[in-house]
C-alpha positions in Angstrom: -15.0 -14.9 10.8 -11.6 -15.6 9.2 -8.0 -15.9 10.6 -4.6 -15.2 8.7 -1.3 -15.0 9.7 1.8 -13.2 9.0 5.3 -13.9 10.5 4.7 -12.3 13.9 1.1 -11.9 14.1 -2.1 -14.0 13.8 -4.8 -12.0 12.6 -8.2 -13.5 13.5 -11.3 -11.6 12.9 -15.0 -11.5 14.3 -17.6 -9.4 12.6 -17.1 -6.4 14.7 -13.0 -6.1 15.7 -10.0 -7.7 14.6 -7.8 -9.4 17.1 -4.0 -10.0 16.8 -1.7 -12.3 18.7 2.2 -11.5 18.9 4.1 -14.9 18.5 7.0 -13.6 19.9 6.1 -11.9 23.4 2.3 -13.8 23.2 0.7 -10.3 23.7 -3.1 -9.6 22.5 -4.2 -6.6 20.7 -7.9 -5.3 19.5 -8.9 -2.9 17.2 -12.8 -2.0 16.5 -14.0 1.4 14.8 -13.1 3.3 18.2 -9.1 2.6 17.3 -8.4 2.2 13.6 -10.6 -0.1 11.8 -12.8 2.0 8.8 -16.2 0.0 9.5 -18.4 -2.9 11.7 -19.2 -6.5 9.5 -15.9 -7.8 8.4 -16.7 -10.5 6.0 -12.5 -12.0 5.2 -9.1 -10.8 6.2 -5.7 -12.2 4.2 -2.1 -11.4 4.1 -0.3 -11.1 0.9 3.1 -12.4 2.3 5.5 -10.9 -0.7 3.6 -7.4 0.0 3.7 -7.6 3.3 -0.4 -5.9 3.4 -3.1 -7.7 5.3 -6.5 -7.0 3.5 -9.3 -6.5 5.5 -12.9 -6.8 3.9 -15.9 -5.7 5.1 -19.7 -6.9 4.0 -20.8 -3.1 2.7 -17.3 -3.4 0.3 -15.1 -1.2 2.9 -11.4 -2.1 3.0 -8.9 -2.1 5.5 -4.9 -2.1 4.1 -2.6 -3.3 7.4 0.7 -2.0 6.6 3.7 -2.1 9.6 1.7 -0.1 11.9 -0.7 1.7 9.2 -4.1 1.3 8.9 -5.2 2.5 4.8 -8.2 2.6 4.1 -9.8 2.4 0.8 -13.5 3.1 0.4 -14.0 3.5 -2.9 -16.4 0.3 -3.7 -18.2 1.4 -0.7 -18.8 4.9 -1.9 -19.9 3.9 -5.7 -23.4 3.7 -6.3 -23.6 -0.1 -7.2 -27.3 -1.8 -8.5 -28.1 -5.4 -6.1 -25.7 -7.5 -4.2 -23.1 -4.8 -2.6 -21.4 -7.0 -0.8 -17.3 -8.7 -0.5 -17.8 -12.5 -0.1 -13.6 -13.5 0.2 -10.1 -12.0 -0.7 -7.9 -13.9 -3.1 -4.2 -12.9 -4.5 -2.2 -12.8 -7.6 0.5 -11.0 -8.0 0.2 -7.3 -6.7 -3.3 -7.6 -6.6 -5.8 -8.3 -4.5 -9.0 -10.4 -5.9 -12.5 -9.3 -4.4 -14.8 -11.7 -4.9 -18.1 -9.4 -4.5 -22.0 -9.7 -4.5 -22.0 -8.0 -8.1 -18.2 -9.7 -9.8 -15.2 -9.1 -8.9 -13.3 -6.1 -7.8 -8.9 -6.2 -8.7 -7.4 -4.4 -5.9 -4.1 -3.2 -7.0 -1.8 -3.4 -3.4 1.0 -1.7 -4.3 -0.8 1.6 -5.6 -3.5 1.1 -3.1 -6.6 1.7 -5.4 -9.0 0.0 -7.7 -7.7 -1.2 -10.7 -11.1 -2.9 -12.5 -14.3 -4.4 -11.8 -15.6 -7.4 -14.1 -19.1 -8.1 -14.3 -18.6 -12.3 -15.5 -22.4 -12.9 -15.8 -24.3 -13.7 -18.9 -23.9 -10.6 -21.6 -21.8 -8.7 -18.5 -24.8 -8.8 -15.9 -24.0 -9.0 -12.3 -23.8 -12.7 -10.8 -22.5 -13.2 -7.0 -19.2 -14.3 -7.0 -18.6 -16.5 -4.0 -14.7 -17.4 -4.4 -12.0 -16.6 -7.1 -9.2 -19.3 -7.5 -6.5 -19.1 -10.0 -4.0 -22.0 -11.6 -1.0 -21.6 -14.0 -3.4 -20.3 -16.9 -7.0 -19.6 -16.0 -9.5 -18.0 -13.3 -11.7 -19.9 -11.7 -14.9 -18.4 -10.2 -16.8 -19.5 -7.8 -20.6 -18.0 -8.1 -24.4 -18.8 -7.4 -24.9 -20.4 -11.0 -21.6 -22.5 -11.1 -18.4 -21.8 -12.0 -16.9 -19.6 -14.8 -13.3 -19.3 -15.9 -11.4 -17.3 -17.8 -7.5 -17.5 -18.8 -5.6 -15.6 -16.9 -3.4 -13.7 -20.1 -6.8 -12.7 -21.6 -5.8 -8.5 -22.2 -10.3 -7.8 -21.3 -10.9 -9.8 -18.8 -13.4 -7.2 -17.9 -15.0 -8.0 -21.2 -17.9 -11.0 -19.9 -17.1 -12.7 -23.4 -13.6 -13.8 -21.7 -15.1 -15.5 -19.1 -16.6 -19.0 -20.0 -19.4 -21.4 -18.0 -17.8 -24.7 -16.5 -20.5 -26.6 -18.3 -18.6 -29.7 -17.6 -18.0 -29.5 -14.0 -20.4 -31.5 -11.7 -23.7 -29.6 -11.2 -23.1 -26.8 -13.1 -25.9 -24.5 -12.7 -26.0 -24.6 -8.8 -24.8 -22.5 -6.2 -20.6 -22.9 -6.0 -19.8 -21.3 -2.5 -15.6 -22.0 -2.3 -13.6 -23.1 -4.3 -9.2 -23.5 -4.3 -5.9 -24.6 -6.5 -4.0 -27.4 -5.0 -1.9 -29.3 -6.5 -2.5 -29.4 -10.2 -6.1 -30.3 -9.4 -9.5 -27.7 -8.4 -11.5 -28.1 -5.9 -14.8 -26.7 -4.6 -17.8 -27.0 -2.9 -20.7 -28.4 -4.3 -24.3 -29.0 -3.7 -23.2 -32.6 -2.5 -20.3 -31.6 -0.8 -16.8 -30.8 -2.0 -15.1 -32.6 -4.8 -12.5 -32.0 -7.6 -13.4 -31.1 -10.3 
């Protein structure tokens, strides 16, 4: 499903397990629900180097944090009654937060406090929208959704307010699904209907 790397370990996520490869002694460990994971059906895994934390997301919105030798479960979103497409698609980071691109919007996870900090419904009039990926540069967040790309200023005082988000109508195929988005070297790269490109 996904691969991420720490200074000592390489993590590989399959739908039902996480494999770790130790770069120092070449040993391999396998984590499943039997010996540490909180759930099955993994959707993404990503390492935050500043906080030395691996975030593991499940499709049912359950979350595990790998911190040293501990696995910390955060089931808050899973337990919350949310109508619609309740799934975590991708993980991204900014400062002390993990941003979870979900089937209904964006969930902000405080990695220091180990708790959910906010939920953003960025669709028209605050409606749910399937957010497939999220990135940012120095000034803006960019959300790849099933209805094009939405953006908002990173320093906006209330990103939970849908009015903070605007649709990128000048992007190619503005109303089509954008499945992946990434900020690199001053450009925003996105997977668009006709293939990847700079938007």
